[in-house]
N, CA, C and O atoms as a Tinker XYZ file with bonds, in Angstrom:
   400  protein
     1  N    114.455000  181.468000   77.670000    73     2
     2  CA   115.488000  180.995000   76.766000    64     1     3
     3  C    116.075000  179.698000   77.297000    63     2     4     5
     4  O    116.378000  179.560000   78.482000    81     3
     5  N    116.221000  178.764000   76.386000    73     3     6
     6  CA   116.735000  177.449000   76.751000    64     5     7
     7  C    117.838000  177.066000   75.761000    63     6     8     9
     8  O    117.671000  177.180000   74.547000    81     7
     9  N    118.955000  176.614000   76.304000    73     7    10
    10  CA   120.051000  176.114000   75.464000    64     9    11
    11  C    119.955000  174.600000   75.375000    63    10    12    13
    12  O    119.734000  173.928000   76.382000    81    11
    13  N    120.121000  174.059000   74.166000    73    11    14
    14  CA   120.048000  172.627000   73.913000    64    13    15
    15  C    121.393000  172.111000   73.418000    63    14    16    17
    16  O    122.069000  172.752000   72.613000    81    15
    17  N    121.763000  170.939000   73.921000    73    15    18
    18  CA   122.941000  170.236000   73.410000    64    17    19
    19  C    122.511000  168.803000   73.145000    63    18    20    21
    20  O    122.316000  168.026000   74.079000    81    19
    21  N    122.366000  168.457000   71.892000    73    19    22
    22  CA   121.914000  167.124000   71.504000    64    21    23
    23  C    123.145000  166.248000   71.316000    63    22    24    25
    24  O    123.916000  166.433000   70.375000    81    23
    25  N    123.318000  165.298000   72.221000    73    23    26
    26  CA   124.527000  164.473000   72.225000    64    25    27
    27  C    124.411000  163.223000   71.365000    63    26    28    29
    28  O    125.390000  162.803000   70.749000    81    27
    29  N    123.241000  162.632000   71.315000    73    27    30
    30  CA   123.080000  161.378000   70.573000    64    29    31
    31  C    122.898000  161.665000   69.089000    63    30    32    33
    32  O    122.239000  162.636000   68.717000    81    31
    33  N    123.479000  160.822000   68.245000    73    31    34
    34  CA   123.307000  161.024000   66.803000    64    33    35
    35  C    121.878000  160.677000   66.372000    63    34    36    37
    36  O    121.236000  159.806000   66.959000    81    35
    37  N    121.399000  161.359000   65.352000    73    35    38
    38  CA   120.090000  161.042000   64.777000    64    37    39
    39  C    120.161000  159.778000   63.924000    63    38    40    41
    40  O    119.201000  159.013000   63.841000    81    39
    41  N    121.320000  159.574000   63.290000    73    39    42
    42  CA   121.537000  158.421000   62.415000    64    41    43
    43  C    122.846000  157.753000   62.809000    63    42    44    45
    44  O    123.819000  158.429000   63.145000    81    43
    45  N    122.868000  156.435000   62.767000    73    43    46
    46  CA   124.081000  155.694000   63.130000    64    45    47
    47  C    125.227000  155.912000   62.150000    63    46    48    49
    48  O    126.397000  155.847000   62.528000    81    47
    49  N    124.893000  156.166000   60.908000    73    47    50
    50  CA   125.927000  156.208000   59.877000    64    49    51
    51  C    126.318000  157.619000   59.424000    63    50    52    53
    52  O    127.027000  157.769000   58.429000    81    51
    53  N    125.861000  158.659000   60.146000    73    51    54
    54  CA   126.265000  160.006000   59.747000    64    53    55
    55  C    126.329000  160.940000   60.947000    63    54    56    57
    56  O    125.660000  160.730000   61.959000    81    55
    57  N    127.124000  161.945000   60.813000    73    55    58
    58  CA   127.324000  162.937000   61.871000    64    57    59
    59  C    126.089000  163.837000   61.992000    63    58    60    61
    60  O    125.456000  164.170000   60.991000    81    59
    61  N    125.757000  164.224000   63.217000    73    59    62
    62  CA   124.681000  165.180000   63.442000    64    61    63
    63  C    125.221000  166.578000   63.163000    63    62    64    65
    64  O    126.173000  167.023000   63.805000    81    63
    65  N    124.615000  167.261000   62.213000    73    63    66
    66  CA   125.092000  168.579000   61.803000    64    65    67
    67  C    124.451000  169.677000   62.652000    63    66    68    69
    68  O    123.431000  169.433000   63.296000    81    67
    69  N    125.023000  170.868000   62.666000    73    67    70
    70  CA   124.389000  171.986000   63.357000    64    69    71
    71  C    122.981000  172.285000   62.823000    63    70    72    73
    72  O    122.104000  172.682000   63.590000    81    71
    73  N    122.762000  172.100000   61.529000    73    71    74
    74  CA   121.427000  172.318000   60.973000    64    73    75
    75  C    120.427000  171.307000   61.533000    63    74    76    77
    76  O    119.287000  171.671000   61.823000    81    75
    77  N    120.830000  170.053000   61.690000    73    75    78
    78  CA   119.966000  169.042000   62.316000    64    77    79
    79  C    119.658000  169.426000   63.760000    63    78    80    81
    80  O    118.519000  169.299000   64.211000    81    79
    81  N    120.670000  169.895000   64.482000    73    79    82
    82  CA   120.463000  170.309000   65.876000    64    81    83
    83  C    119.494000  171.486000   65.958000    63    82    84    85
    84  O    118.634000  171.523000   66.838000    81    83
    85  N    119.630000  172.441000   65.051000    73    83    86
    86  CA   118.736000  173.602000   65.043000    64    85    87
    87  C    117.301000  173.182000   64.737000    63    86    88    89
    88  O    116.365000  173.684000   65.359000    81    87
    89  N    117.119000  172.267000   63.784000    73    87    90
    90  CA   115.779000  171.790000   63.448000    64    89    91
    91  C    115.138000  171.076000   64.635000    63    90    92    93
    92  O    113.964000  171.297000   64.929000    81    91
    93  N    115.892000  170.231000   65.311000    73    91    94
    94  CA   115.366000  169.530000   66.489000    64    93    95
    95  C    115.020000  170.515000   67.595000    63    94    96    97
    96  O    114.002000  170.355000   68.269000    81    95
    97  N    115.847000  171.522000   67.789000    73    95    98
    98  CA   115.586000  172.544000   68.807000    64    97    99
    99  C    114.303000  173.301000   68.486000    63    98   100   101
   100  O    113.517000  173.587000   69.389000    81    99
   101  N    114.080000  173.627000   67.224000    73    99   102
   102  CA   112.865000  174.337000   66.824000    64   101   103
   103  C    111.597000  173.573000   67.120000    63   102   104   105
   104  O    110.536000  174.173000   67.293000    81   103
   105  N    111.691000  172.248000   67.183000    73   103   106
   106  CA   110.515000  171.423000   67.457000    64   105   107
   107  C    110.051000  171.526000   68.911000    63   106   108   109
   108  O    109.002000  170.982000   69.255000    81   107
   109  N    110.800000  172.203000   69.758000    73   107   110
   110  CA   110.417000  172.373000   71.162000    64   109   111
   111  C    109.636000  173.657000   71.426000    63   110   112   113
   112  O    109.347000  173.959000   72.584000    81   111
   113  N    109.286000  174.423000   70.394000    73   111   114
   114  CA   108.554000  175.683000   70.599000    64   113   115
   115  C    107.271000  175.493000   71.400000    63   114   116   117
   116  O    106.991000  176.264000   72.317000    81   115
   117  N    106.488000  174.464000   71.056000    73   115   118
   118  CA   105.206000  174.286000   71.735000    64   117   119
   119  C    105.371000  173.945000   73.210000    63   118   120   121
   120  O    104.510000  174.300000   74.014000    81   119
   121  N    106.426000  173.281000   73.579000    73   119   122
   122  CA   106.636000  172.929000   74.986000    64   121   123
   123  C    107.209000  174.060000   75.810000    63   122   124   125
   124  O    106.712000  174.356000   76.897000    81   123
   125  N    108.254000  174.697000   75.301000    73   123   126
   126  CA   108.926000  175.742000   76.072000    64   125   127
   127  C    108.287000  177.109000   75.907000    63   126   128   129
   128  O    108.563000  178.012000   76.697000    81   127
   129  N    107.430000  177.287000   74.888000    73   127   130
   130  CA   106.774000  178.576000   74.698000    64   129   131
   131  C    105.342000  178.606000   75.179000    63   130   132   133
   132  O    104.665000  179.623000   75.038000    81   131
   133  N    104.868000  177.508000   75.746000    73   131   134
   134  CA   103.463000  177.426000   76.130000    64   133   135
   135  C    103.145000  178.253000   77.367000    63   134   136   137
   136  O    103.934000  178.336000   78.308000    81   135
   137  N    101.970000  178.859000   77.334000    73   135   138
   138  CA   101.441000  179.572000   78.496000    64   137   139
   139  C    100.321000  178.771000   79.160000    63   138   140   141
   140  O     99.732000  179.218000   80.144000    81   139
   141  N    100.031000  177.588000   78.619000    73   139   142
   142  CA    98.957000  176.755000   79.156000    64   141   143
   143  C     99.489000  175.752000   80.171000    63   142   144   145
   144  O    100.642000  175.326000   80.102000    81   143
   145  N     98.630000  175.387000   81.112000    73   143   146
   146  CA    98.961000  174.386000   82.116000    64   145   147
   147  C     98.947000  173.003000   81.460000    63   146   148   149
   148  O     97.922000  172.570000   80.934000    81   147
   149  N    100.081000  172.320000   81.494000    73   147   150
   150  CA   100.224000  171.014000   80.851000    64   149   151
   151  C     99.246000  169.988000   81.417000    63   150   152   153
   152  O     98.816000  169.093000   80.690000    81   151
   153  N     98.889000  170.093000   82.681000    73   151   154
   154  CA    97.987000  169.121000   83.297000    64   153   155
   155  C     96.536000  169.326000   82.878000    63   154   156   157
   156  O     95.719000  168.421000   83.045000    81   155
   157  N     96.196000  170.498000   82.337000    73   155   158
   158  CA    94.821000  170.805000   81.944000    64   157   159
   159  C     94.604000  170.839000   80.435000    63   158   160   161
   160  O     93.475000  170.679000   79.971000    81   159
   161  N     95.673000  171.046000   79.662000    73   159   162
   162  CA    95.538000  171.259000   78.227000    64   161   163
   163  C     96.513000  170.393000   77.433000    63   162   164   165
   164  O     97.601000  170.067000   77.907000    81   163
   165  N     96.106000  170.027000   76.222000    73   163   166
   166  CA    97.041000  169.486000   75.244000    64   165   167
   167  C     97.251000  170.560000   74.186000    63   166   168   169
   168  O     96.330000  171.307000   73.857000    81   167
   169  N     98.445000  170.632000   73.665000    73   167   170
   170  CA    98.763000  171.620000   72.614000    64   169   171
   171  C     99.763000  170.982000   71.657000    63   170   172   173
   172  O    100.969000  171.228000   71.701000    81   171
   173  N     99.197000  170.155000   70.796000    73   171   174
   174  CA    99.985000  169.373000   69.847000    64   173   175
   175  C    100.347000  170.239000   68.646000    63   174   176   177
   176  O     99.496000  170.938000   68.097000    81   175
   177  N    101.615000  170.187000   68.241000    73   175   178
   178  CA   101.977000  170.914000   67.026000    64   177   179
   179  C    101.635000  170.068000   65.800000    63   178   180   181
   180  O    102.032000  168.908000   65.693000    81   179
   181  N    100.890000  170.679000   64.883000    73   179   182
   182  CA   100.466000  169.991000   63.666000    64   181   183
   183  C    101.514000  170.069000   62.567000    63   182   184   185
   184  O    101.468000  169.305000   61.603000    81   183
   185  N    102.457000  170.991000   62.712000    73   183   186
   186  CA   103.498000  171.154000   61.705000    64   185   187
   187  C    104.691000  171.871000   62.323000    63   186   188   189
   188  O    104.651000  172.289000   63.480000    81   187
   189  N    105.735000  172.004000   61.545000    73   187   190
   190  CA   106.924000  172.752000   61.951000    64   189   191
   191  C    107.516000  173.385000   60.705000    63   190   192   193
   192  O    107.825000  172.693000   59.735000    81   191
   193  N    107.672000  174.704000   60.735000    73   191   194
   194  CA   108.303000  175.431000   59.638000    64   193   195
   195  C    109.542000  176.126000   60.179000    63   194   196   197
   196  O    109.494000  176.782000   61.219000    81   195
   197  N    110.645000  175.977000   59.469000    73   195   198
   198  CA   111.915000  176.585000   59.874000    64   197   199
   199  C    112.403000  177.520000   58.777000    63   198   200   201
   200  O    112.328000  177.194000   57.592000    81   199
   201  N    112.906000  178.688000   59.181000    73   199   202
   202  CA   113.506000  179.651000   58.257000    64   201   203
   203  C    114.866000  180.029000   58.814000    63   202   204   205
   204  O    114.995000  180.345000   59.997000    81   203
   205  N    115.879000  179.996000   57.963000    73   203   206
   206  CA   117.240000  180.306000   58.404000    64   205   207
   207  C    117.808000  181.480000   57.613000    63   206   208   209
   208  O    117.719000  181.523000   56.386000    81   207
   209  N    118.391000  182.430000   58.338000    73   207   210
   210  CA   119.071000  183.565000   57.718000    64   209   211
   211  C    120.522000  183.223000   57.412000    63   210   212   213
   212  O    121.143000  183.813000   56.527000    81   211
   213  N    121.051000  182.259000   58.159000    73   211   214
   214  CA   122.413000  181.781000   57.919000    64   213   215
   215  C    122.521000  180.357000   58.436000    63   214   216   217
   216  O    121.661000  179.885000   59.179000    81   215
   217  N    123.572000  179.690000   58.041000    73   215   218
   218  CA   123.828000  178.314000   58.473000    64   217   219
   219  C    124.250000  178.316000   59.947000    63   218   220   221
   220  O    125.177000  179.039000   60.311000    81   219
   221  N    123.590000  177.523000   60.804000    73   219   222
   222  CA   124.030000  177.440000   62.198000    64   221   223
   223  C    125.382000  176.734000   62.307000    63   222   224   225
   224  O    125.755000  175.935000   61.449000    81   223
   225  N    126.102000  177.048000   63.380000    73   223   226
   226  CA   127.395000  176.411000   63.643000    64   225   227
   227  C    127.437000  175.933000   65.093000    63   226   228   229
   228  O    126.751000  176.481000   65.955000    81   227
   229  N    128.237000  174.917000   65.349000    73   227   230
   230  CA   128.453000  174.452000   66.712000    64   229   231
   231  C    127.463000  173.408000   67.170000    63   230   232   233
   232  O    126.564000  172.999000   66.435000    81   231
   233  N    127.655000  172.984000   68.424000    73   231   234
   234  CA   126.833000  171.925000   69.008000    64   233   235
   235  C    125.718000  172.445000   69.906000    63   234   236   237
   236  O    124.816000  171.682000   70.252000    81   235
   237  N    125.747000  173.696000   70.287000    73   235   238
   238  CA   124.736000  174.262000   71.182000    64   237   239
   239  C    123.791000  175.163000   70.402000    63   238   240   241
   240  O    124.225000  175.990000   69.600000    81   239
   241  N    122.470000  174.991000   70.648000    73   239   242
   242  CA   121.449000  175.823000   70.019000    64   241   243
   243  C    120.549000  176.401000   71.104000    63   242   244   245
   244  O    120.221000  175.728000   72.082000    81   243
   245  N    120.158000  177.646000   70.919000    73   243   246
   246  CA   119.290000  178.316000   71.884000    64   245   247
   247  C    117.920000  178.543000   71.256000    63   246   248   249
   248  O    117.806000  178.855000   70.071000    81   247
   249  N    116.884000  178.381000   72.073000    73   247   250
   250  CA   115.512000  178.634000   71.652000    64   249   251
   251  C    114.885000  179.628000   72.613000    63   250   252   253
   252  O    114.855000  179.399000   73.822000    81   251
   253  N    114.386000  180.731000   72.074000    73   251   254
   254  CA   113.584000  181.696000   72.837000    64   253   255
   255  C    112.171000  181.593000   72.269000    63   254   256   257
   256  O    111.894000  182.141000   71.202000    81   255
   257  N    111.275000  180.896000   72.972000    73   255   258
   258  CA   109.961000  180.545000   72.423000    64   257   259
   259  C    108.824000  181.275000   73.124000    63   258   260   261
   260  O    108.949000  181.718000   74.266000    81   259
   261  N    107.714000  181.385000   72.408000    73   259   262
   262  CA   106.499000  182.008000   72.911000    64   261   263
   263  C    105.324000  181.360000   72.187000    63   262   264   265
   264  O    105.524000  180.558000   71.275000    81   263
   265  N    104.102000  181.702000   72.587000    73   263   266
   266  CA   102.939000  181.171000   71.885000    64   265   267
   267  C    101.785000  182.159000   71.938000    63   266   268   269
   268  O    101.685000  182.981000   72.849000    81   267
   269  N    100.921000  182.058000   70.944000    73   267   270
   270  CA    99.657000  182.786000   70.896000    64   269   271
   271  C     98.559000  181.739000   70.904000    63   270   272   273
   272  O     98.594000  180.795000   70.114000    81   271
   273  N     97.596000  181.896000   71.781000    73   271   274
   274  CA    96.504000  180.942000   71.915000    64   273   275
   275  C     95.208000  181.618000   71.486000    63   274   276   277
   276  O     94.831000  182.655000   72.032000    81   275
   277  N     94.524000  181.024000   70.502000    73   275   278
   278  CA    93.251000  181.561000   70.041000    64   277   279
   279  C     92.094000  181.019000   70.868000    63   278   280   281
   280  O     92.276000  180.087000   71.651000    81   279
   281  N     90.904000  181.594000   70.702000    73   279   282
   282  CA    89.744000  181.179000   71.496000    64   281   283
   283  C     89.049000  179.924000   70.974000    63   282   284   285
   284  O     88.090000  179.454000   71.587000    81   283
   285  N     89.517000  179.375000   69.855000    73   283   286
   286  CA    88.783000  178.313000   69.175000    64   285   287
   287  C     89.561000  177.009000   69.000000    63   286   288   289
   288  O     89.281000  176.245000   68.076000    81   287
   289  N     90.521000  176.750000   69.864000    73   287   290
   290  CA    91.268000  175.499000   69.779000    64   289   291
   291  C     92.464000  175.534000   68.857000    63   290   292   293
   292  O     93.038000  174.493000   68.539000    81   291
   293  N     92.842000  176.720000   68.426000    73   291   294
   294  CA    94.018000  176.866000   67.570000    64   293   295
   295  C     95.003000  177.828000   68.211000    63   294   296   297
   296  O     94.638000  178.656000   69.046000    81   295
   297  N     96.247000  177.703000   67.805000    73   295   298
   298  CA    97.270000  178.613000   68.300000    64   297   299
   299  C     98.533000  178.506000   67.472000    63   298   300   301
   300  O     98.623000  177.711000   66.536000    81   299
   301  N     99.503000  179.321000   67.837000    73   299   302
   302  CA   100.814000  179.313000   67.194000    64   301   303
   303  C    101.890000  179.289000   68.258000    63   302   304   305
   304  O    101.797000  179.998000   69.260000    81   303
   305  N    102.895000  178.487000   68.047000    73   303   306
   306  CA   104.110000  178.523000   68.867000    64   305   307
   307  C    105.234000  178.965000   67.940000    63   306   308   309
   308  O    105.305000  178.533000   66.790000    81   307
   309  N    106.103000  179.819000   68.438000    73   307   310
   310  CA   107.157000  180.355000   67.579000    64   309   311
   311  C    108.383000  180.656000   68.415000    63   310   312   313
   312  O    108.286000  180.869000   69.623000    81   311
   313  N    109.523000  180.671000   67.774000    73   311   314
   314  CA   110.739000  180.925000   68.525000    64   313   315
   315  C    111.893000  181.375000   67.656000    63   314   316   317
   316  O    111.934000  181.129000   66.450000    81   315
   317  N    112.827000  182.040000   68.309000    73   315   318
   318  CA   114.074000  182.443000   67.674000    64   317   319
   319  C    115.120000  181.385000   67.968000    63   318   320   321
   320  O    115.280000  180.958000   69.111000    81   319
   321  N    115.827000  180.968000   66.941000    73   319   322
   322  CA   116.900000  179.988000   67.069000    64   321   323
   323  C    118.240000  180.703000   66.966000    63   322   324   325
   324  O    118.447000  181.526000   66.075000    81   323
   325  N    119.144000  180.385000   67.883000    73   323   326
   326  CA   120.472000  181.000000   67.881000    64   325   327
   327  C    121.532000  179.950000   68.153000    63   326   328   329
   328  O    121.268000  178.925000   68.783000    81   327
   329  N    122.741000  180.222000   67.664000    73   327   330
   330  CA   123.912000  179.450000   68.063000    64   329   331
   331  C    124.791000  180.364000   68.909000    63   330   332   333
   332  O    124.345000  181.439000   69.308000    81   331
   333  N    126.020000  179.965000   69.189000    73   331   334
   334  CA   126.866000  180.768000   70.077000    64   333   335
   335  C    127.265000  182.113000   69.471000    63   334   336   337
   336  O    127.803000  182.969000   70.173000    81   335
   337  N    127.008000  182.310000   68.172000    73   335   338
   338  CA   127.352000  183.571000   67.507000    64   337   339
   339  C    126.162000  184.513000   67.366000    63   338   340   341
   340  O    126.327000  185.657000   66.942000    81   339
   341  N    124.960000  184.046000   67.719000    73   339   342
   342  CA   123.771000  184.891000   67.617000    64   341   343
   343  C    122.650000  184.217000   66.844000    63   342   344   345
   344  O    122.712000  183.020000   66.565000    81   343
   345  N    121.615000  184.994000   66.496000    73   343   346
   346  CA   120.442000  184.439000   65.820000    64   345   347
   347  C    120.781000  183.795000   64.476000    63   346   348   349
   348  O    121.612000  184.296000   63.717000    81   347
   349  N    120.112000  182.667000   64.204000    73   347   350
   350  CA   120.277000  181.982000   62.917000    64   349   351
   351  C    118.961000  181.854000   62.167000    63   350   352   353
   352  O    118.961000  181.755000   60.940000    81   351
   353  N    117.830000  181.852000   62.884000    73   351   354
   354  CA   116.556000  181.673000   62.207000    64   353   355
   355  C    115.377000  181.657000   63.150000    63   354   356   357
   356  O    115.481000  182.005000   64.326000    81   355
   357  N    114.251000  181.241000   62.597000    73   355   358
   358  CA   112.990000  181.179000   63.329000    64   357   359
   359  C    112.307000  179.840000   63.096000    63   358   360   361
   360  O    112.480000  179.198000   62.060000    81   359
   361  N    111.528000  179.443000   64.092000    73   359   362
   362  CA   110.692000  178.244000   63.989000    64   361   363
   363  C    109.263000  178.647000   64.312000    63   362   364   365
   364  O    109.036000  179.498000   65.172000    81   363
   365  N    108.299000  178.043000   63.632000    73   363   366
   366  CA   106.892000  178.300000   63.932000    64   365   367
   367  C    106.113000  176.992000   63.794000    63   366   368   369
   368  O    106.380000  176.181000   62.907000    81   367
   369  N    105.144000  176.809000   64.693000    73   367   370
   370  CA   104.316000  175.609000   64.698000    64   369   371
   371  C    102.849000  176.013000   64.815000    63   370   372   373
   372  O    102.511000  176.903000   65.595000    81   371
   373  N    101.981000  175.365000   64.045000    73   371   374
   374  CA   100.540000  175.486000   64.232000    64   373   375
   375  C    100.152000  174.543000   65.362000    63   374   376   377
   376  O    100.610000  173.401000   65.410000    81   375
   377  N     99.302000  175.024000   66.277000    73   375   378
   378  CA    98.915000  174.215000   67.435000    64   377   379
   379  C     97.445000  173.819000   67.376000    63   378   380   381
   380  O     96.593000  174.605000   66.963000    81   379
   381  N     97.163000  172.593000   67.794000    73   379   382
   382  CA    95.806000  172.103000   68.006000    64   381   383
   383  C     95.646000  171.985000   69.518000    63   382   384   385
   384  O     96.346000  171.204000   70.162000    81   383
   385  N     94.718000  172.765000   70.085000    73   383   386
   386  CA    94.599000  172.889000   71.540000    64   385   387
   387  C     93.278000  172.278000   72.008000    63   386   388   389
   388  O     92.229000  172.511000   71.408000    81   387
   389  N     93.343000  171.493000   73.091000    73   387   390
   390  CA    92.140000  170.879000   73.656000    64   389   391
   391  C     92.341000  170.655000   75.149000    63   390   392   393
   392  O     93.463000  170.498000   75.630000    81   391
   393  N     91.220000  170.646000   75.870000    73   391   394
   394  CA    91.269000  170.289000   77.297000    64   393   395
   395  C     91.556000  168.804000   77.423000    63   394   396   397
   396  O     91.141000  168.003000   76.585000    81   395
   397  N     92.271000  168.446000   78.482000    73   395   398
   398  CA    92.541000  167.028000   78.746000    64   397   399
   399  C     91.291000  166.362000   79.274000    63   398   400
   400  O     91.302000  165.165000   79.560000    81   399
């Protein structure tokens, strides 16, 4: 489990919302949920899908990530997204896996 606090704004002319923070946090599933050695493998996420059960609140988001690696160069990274009040949603990424 990793807690994220995104301090810099995504846009100069608007406030970074908790939903933006949660979406950015979900994009880290492939990195923090990987079981592969980074020096030997690449595991690029080809997409990102987010599902929310409720609107996130606050500036801190937590990601509990994991991954499934297939035998043919494909995999999935997925994680639970939470704020300080508990779970808010899930993130999932399709992975393209290759040796470096």
